[in-house]
TORKETI-280382 format. One line per 3 residues: number of its first residue (from 1); their letters; for each residue x, z, y of C-alpha. Coordinates in Angstrom, 3 decimals. Layout:
N
NUM> a> X/Z/Y | ...
% end
This chain:
69
1> mni> 34.471/-9.156/-0.081 | 35.834/-5.317/0.479 | 33.998/-2.323/-0.292
4> yhk> 32.959/-1.641/3.271 | 30.951/-5.320/3.371 | 29.377/-4.412/0.142
7> iil> 28.199/-1.042/0.960 | 26.909/-2.702/3.901 | 25.127/-5.129/1.755
10> ail> 23.693/-2.822/-0.661 | 22.034/-1.024/2.251 | 20.524/-3.993/3.810
13> ivg> 18.981/-4.648/0.450 | 17.291/-1.530/0.290 | 16.025/-1.922/3.720
16> gln> 14.732/-5.500/2.701 | 13.169/-4.713/-0.484 | 11.215/-1.735/1.402
19> wgi> 10.157/-4.168/4.092 | 9.212/-6.724/1.629 | 6.937/-4.148/-0.400
22> ygl> 5.554/-2.893/2.607 | 4.580/-6.292/3.663 | 3.026/-7.407/0.576
25> ftf> 1.239/-4.276/-0.263 | 1.334/-1.997/2.770 | 3.528/0.623/0.864
28> dcv> 6.542/2.562/2.083 | 8.628/3.142/-0.890 | 11.417/5.192/1.329
31> gwl> 8.760/7.433/2.735 | 6.828/7.679/-0.511 | 10.664/8.600/-2.401
34> fgg> 11.494/10.979/0.350 | 8.384/12.870/1.305 | 6.664/10.537/3.714
37> sts> 7.847/8.131/6.443 | 8.298/10.699/9.149 | 10.617/13.156/6.838
40> lls> 14.070/13.663/7.731 | 15.634/12.199/4.451 | 13.193/9.533/5.302
43> riv> 14.595/9.264/8.827 | 18.114/9.071/7.610 | 17.813/6.023/5.368
46> fvl> 15.954/4.503/7.986 | 18.684/4.902/10.385 | 21.231/4.387/7.512
49> vga> 19.502/0.967/7.024 | 19.696/0.053/10.795 | 23.342/0.835/11.357
52> aav> 24.428/-1.006/8.286 | 22.123/-4.064/9.983 | 24.064/-3.403/13.059
55> lgi> 27.183/-3.542/11.608 | 26.686/-6.643/9.375 | 26.262/-8.331/12.690
58> tgl> 29.712/-8.701/12.218 | 29.878/-10.604/9.077 | 28.244/-13.511/10.637
61> faa> 31.217/-13.905/13.050 | 33.928/-13.270/10.505 | 36.510/-15.734/8.982
64> drt> 35.529/-17.371/6.090 | 38.456/-15.946/3.546 | 37.180/-17.451/0.114
67> kge> 40.335/-18.024/-2.267 | 41.466/-21.732/-2.961 | 40.471/-23.445/0.119
% end
């Protein structure tokens, strides 16, 4: 796994955790951390998570490059 995929995975984990917390407790962590869900910083984070999801789609179709096989 190269650094590109690690960054995308980290951003997706942040987004997934935020959605999980929102689903369980109706609490938006990103909005809370960055001044509300409509603030510019929160919207930037949301756009980054969405872009990471789109870019992560390529990982579904990438060839498996595990060593030793």
